[in-house]
N, C-alpha and C positions, 0 to 999 in steps of 0.2 A: 566590454569592448574587446574585440578580437585583437590579439597582439600582432597577429600577422598583418594587420591593416596599418601598424605603426610605421612611420618613415624611417628608412635606414639610417643608422647613426655612423655607419662605416662602409666602405666600399666592399669589405670582405664579408658582409653579413650573409649575403645570398650565394657566396661562392661555394662550390663543392670542397669538402674537407679533404686535405691532401697529407698533411703532416702534423706532428706534434708541435714542431717549431711554429708552423703557421698558427696554431691554437694558442700557444704561449704569446706570441706577438699581439694576436687580436685581443686577448684577455688583458694585457698590459695597456694596451690602447684604450679599451673600453673603460676599465676600472681605474686606470691611472696609477698613482703612487699610494693608493689606500693600504693601510697597514695590515688589514684582516685578510688580504687575499693571499691564498696558498696555492701555488703551482709547483708540484714536486713530481720527481721521477720515482717510479716504483717497479720493482722487479716482479715479472710474471713468468716464472720458470727461466727460460733462457731469452725471453722477450722484455723489452723495456717499454713501460707505458706511462702516460701522463696523468697524474691525478690532480684535479683542481676543485677548490672549494672555498668558501668564505668562512673563516674561523668563527666570526660573530653569529652566523646563522646556523651552523652545524655543531654536531657533537663531536669533538675531535677524539676523545677517548673511544667512542663508538667507532669511528672510522678506523682508528688503529687496530682495535679487536676484531672487527667484522669485515674489514675490507683489506687493509695492508697486510695483516698476518696471514690470512688464508691465501692471498696471492703470492707471499713469499715462500709459502710451504708447497706451492704447486710443484708437481713432479716435473723435473726438467726434461724427462724423456717424452712428456706429452707434447705432441706437435699437431697443429691444425694447418689446413691447406691454405688459409689466407687470414689476415688480420680480422676480416669481417666475421668469418666462422668462429675465430677465437673469442671475440667479444660476445657472440651468441651463445658459445658454450660456457663462457664464464657467468653469463646471466642465468643459465639454467643450473649449472653444477654448483656454484659458489654463493650465488646471491638469490636463490629461489625463494628465501623466506623474506626478502626485502621488496619494497615497491621500486620497481625498476623499469626503465624503457629505453629504447634506442632512439636518438633524434638525429637529424641529418644537415642541421645548419648551425651556424655559430651564434646567430641572434638568439636562437632559443636556448642555447647554452648559457648565455649570459643571464637570461630571464630565470631560468631554472636554478641557477647558482644563487641568485638574489632571493629566490624563494626558499632556499635550504637544501638544495640538492648538491651532490658531488658528481663530477664528471669524470669518467675514465676513458682515455683516448689511446689509440695505437697508430703507429706510422702505417700509412696505406690504406686505413680503414675509412670508409665513407660515412660512418656513423659514429656517434659517441654514446656511451653507456652512462646513463643518468641514474643515480642512487639516491633515494630519498632518506636523508640523514639529518632531518631538522633537529635543532636543539629546542626542546619544549620547556622554556622558561615562562611559565604562565602564572598569573594570580590564581591562588586556590578558590574554589567555590566558596562564596560567603552569603550571608544573608542579604537581600536587597536592602538598599538604603532609601530609595524614593517610594517604595510601595510595601510598607511593612504591614503585616497582619498579625492579629493575636493568635489565631488558630489557623494552622495551614502549613505547607512546606516552608522551609527556611532557607532553601538553596535559590541562588540567583545567577544569572548569566555572568560570564567574564568576558575578557577582551579576546579570548580565543575562540575562533569560529568552530574549530573542531571540538572543543569542550561544549559549546552551545548546541551543536548538532547532536552531540552525545546525550545531553540533557533532555532534548525533545524526543530522541529516539528511545530513551529509557521509559518515558511516560507513554508514548504512542508506540506500543509494540504491534505495529500494523504493516503489513507488506506493501500497502499502497502508498506509505509515506515516501515522498520524493525530494531529493535535494539536487537542484540544478546550479552549476557553478558558472559565474560570469566574472570577467575581469573588467573593473570599472575604474577610470582615471588614466588620462594620458600620460601622466608621469608617476603617479603612485602605484599603478596596477594592482589595486586593491581587490582581493577575492571577495565576491558577494555571492551568497547562496539563496536561491529561491526555493522556499519550502512550501509544500501543499500535500493534500491527500488526492491521489489520482481519482478523477471522477467526482471529487467534491466541488471544486471550484469551476465555474463556468469557463469554457475554453476562450471566450472573447476578452474575459478579465485577465487571464493568464497571458494572452496575446499582447494586451496593452502593457502589461508589466515587462514582458520580455522585450517588447519594442523600445521601452524607455531605458531599460538597462543596457541595450546594444547600441542605441543610437544617441548616446549622451556626448557632451562636449566638455565634461568637467576635467579639470587638469589633475585633481587629487581628490581622494576621499579619506578623511582622517576620522570620521565618525559617522554613525547612521544619521546624524543630523544633516550632514551635507547631502546624503541620498534622500532624505526626506523632502527637501526643496525639489528635487527632481521628480518626485512622485506626486507632488501637488497637482491638482487641476489647473489649467490655464486660467489666467484672470485673477481678480482679487478675491481673497478669501478671509473672512473675519475669524474663522474656526479652524483648527487643525483637522485635516482630512486623512491623516495617517496615524494610526494607533502605535504608540511606542511603549515597551514594557521590558523590565529586567527581571520579570518572573517567568520561569519556564511553564508553570501551571497555566497562567493566563493566556500565554501563547498557544499552548496545546489546546486549550478551551476554544480559542478563536480558530485554529486549524480545523477542529472538528465541527465548527460552524460554517464550513465551506468558505473559509477565507485563506489567503496565502500570507506567509510570514517571509521576511527578508533579513538574513543574517549578514551583517558586515564585519569582516575580520578587523579586530582592533576596537570594537565598540561593544559594551555590555548591555546596550539597548537593542532590542530586536523590533523591527517594524512590522505592522500587520496592515494589510489592505484587502478590501475596501473597508474603510471605518466610517461608521455613523455616529451621531451624537450621543446615543443611548449607550455605546461602548465605553465612553469616558466616565460614566457613572457606575459602572459595574466594578466589583471587586471580587476576586476568586473567594474570598471569605464568605461571601454571601451564600455560597452552596455548602459550606463547611459547617453551618450551623442550623438552628431551627428555622424553618422557612418564613415563620411569622416575623421573628427578629430581623432576618435578612431583607425582608420586604419593608420593615420599618426603617432600617438604616438606609436603604436605597432612597426611600421617600425623603428622608432627611437631607441626603445629598441634593436632591433636586431642589428642596426648599432653601438650602444653604446657598445654591447657585443663584437663585433668584434674589435672595437677601443680598449677596455680595455684589451682585450686578446692579440693583435698583435702589437699595435702602439709602445711600447718600443722596442720590438724586430726588428721591420721594421727600426726604427730610428737607431738603433745599427748597423744593417746590412748594410744600405745605407751609413751611415757616415764613417763606417770603412772599408768595402770592395767594395762598389759600388757607390763611389761618383760621376762617370760619369752620374748617373742617376738624379742627382739633377741639377735643372736649375742654370746657372752661377751665376746670381744675388743672389740667395738663398744660394748657396754654399759659396759665398764670405762672406756673413753676418754669416754664421755658422762658418766658419774658423776664422773670426774676433772675435766671441764671445769665441771661444775655444782657442784662443791665451793665452799661459801662464797657462793653466789648466794642472795640473801635472799628471791627471789620463786619461786613455782611456775611450772611450764612455761607454763601458759595465761597468766599475767600477763606473762611474758617475751615471748611471741609478740604479745600485744595491744600492749605498749609499742613493739615494733619496727614493728608493722604500722602503727599510728597515726603514728608518727614519719615513716615512709616516706610515707604519705599526705599528711602535711603538707609534706614535701620536694617531692613530686610537684606538689601545688597551688601552692606557692610558686614552684617553677621554671616553671610554665606562666604565672603572672600577672606575673612579673617581666620586665623588658625582655630582648628576645631576646639581646642581646650578652652579658648576664651570667647569664641564667636557667639555661642548661646548666651553666655552670661552678659555680654555686652548688649545684645539685643533686648534681653529682658530688662536689665537695669536701665538701659537707654530709653525704652519705651515708658517705664514707670516714672523715671525722674523727669524727663522731658514733658510728659503729660501732665504730671502733677505741678511742675514748675510753670508750664503755660497756662494752666487754670489759675494758680495763684497770682500770676502776673497780669491776668485780666486779658490775655491775648485771645484765648478761646474759652468756650463754655464747657460745663461738665458734660452735658447732653451731646455735645459735639464729639468729645472724646469717646464716649459710650457708643455712639453710632460707628465711628471709624474703627473702634476696636472690635465690635461685633462683626462688621463687614470684613476685616481682615482675617478674623478667625474663621468666618464662613468660607472664605476662599480656599483655606486648607482642607476643607471637607471633601472636595472633589478628589478622587484617588489619583488621577493623572496630572502631574504637575505642569505639563505643556498646556493643557486646556485652562487651568487656572491662570496661566500667564496671560492668554488671550482675554479672559474675563477682566482682568486687571486693567488692561488698556481701554476695553468697551466701557468700563465704569467711569473713566474721565470723560469720554464723550457724552454720557448720559448726564454727568455733573454739569457740563457746559450747557447742554440743551435745557436742563432744569433752571439753571440760572438766567437764561434768556426768556424762556417761554412758560416756565412753571410746569404743571402737569400736562399741559398740551405738548410740550416738548418731549416729556417722557414717553407719552402715548405715541407721538410722531416717531421718536427713535425706536420704540418697541415694534411698530409696524414695519418700519424699513428693515429691521434686524429680522423679523419673521419672514418677510419677503425673501431676504437674502438667504435665509436657512432652507426655505422651501425650494429655491432655485439651485442651491448647491448640491453637487454630487461628488461622489468618490468612486471613480472607476465605473461609472454608469449607475451607481446605487443612490437613491435619494437619501440626503444627509439626515432627514427627520424620520427615516424608517426605523422601526415598524409603525410609528404613529401617523405618518402620511405616506401614502394612503392608508386608512385605518382599515384594519381587518381583525376580527376578533380571533381568528385562528392563529394570527402572527404575534399575540400578546402574551405568549406562555413565559417568556423570560424578559420582558421589557420593564414593567414596574413590579409586578408580582413575581416573587422568586419561587417558581413552581417547579421547573425542571430545566435541564441543559438541553437545548435543541439538538437533535440528530442531525448528522451531516447532510442527509437529504432534505432537510427542512430550510437549509440556507440561513440567511440572516433576517428573513421575513419581510423583505421590501421588494418593491417593484423596481425592475431595472430598465433604464431608459438609454438609448443610444443618442 
């Protein structure tokens, strides 16, 4: 969002700059009595200037060493014809090694100061010299927590957009790599960077992304998850259509596949669009090991997805409505286990599923030292106690446990979250209609996925429409697609 389109907060915002006293009064009015505002007078030879900055956003020692000291040592015999020419001379002679610029209105001064700049003003000058003196207090690059791999790079994105852009630039040493900056959030003014390879992403896709970033009405963006909602297609969607990752190698692979990445300052997760279903089953580790094993593990992820989605529903449908489909020996074992259970199979499954979800949420929110222990012990104790008390059967605990474990096989956590919600829908359908309900729900889900698109790309691409030439990195891990091959799917407007 362009800052110039923001409503004026003060009547002086767009007035021409006349004196340092006017600037001092404006900053006091805008920032109020905040303790970190510094507005001090500095000597520039025989002249007096006004230096203003926010101590919490800037490096004060850097300001003293590289701004105040050079200005104080300026030869008093040096004179300029005007204050404007003096600022331009200082920018060239004293601050040539710093990122600096001249601005002409007070509103931009306040925005720049909030972003970590220091302003230097002179009486009678129509411009203010802004110097980039940000204080870089960032979390160091560490191993990703949500997308761990056994073999592969161990570095992950941080909350600093500059660090994240550097991690991408170091991997893609390509002169066509582009970073476009946008300001999103009417109150937060969050820097957002659109990243892509020039000539790789279709211009229509880039135009759609730019339009959504420029014409948003969000008041604030604290994380890339806020922006993800903005990038979703209009209408109801059961699956995520925006890929998010905290791994630089995964994002770089996506950029090379003719996709665009979106970096949000303050978030360690980078968004990638357009995203199709197949992207959520890929792991960078697939290409770091023998192709046969990579293909095997990817097939396992698809199998785990279907098991996590449909296993409880199929168990309910068969044991409740279609017992004739179960072999006699197995049916006898299930009936023996369920003897004395007071609830039907659908209630059993719901009780265990809800209990496991509570344990999962509790383990996530509890302190890291005890969270994992509580989850494991809670699951074992509650499961064993429930079976001993005759509330649920042993086969029920096995089905729910395998279902929960299968849900973690998908590399992207956000995709697994949607599967957990869909699982409850299939459980209710199976409890009402049996296998007919499961088949009906699967048909509606398949229709929804075929109709779903991400920035004009079919969500089931490259499987729908099917083309043999586009299956190089779909199920079989053979090679990484080249930039001109795209993502292998039809684009629809």
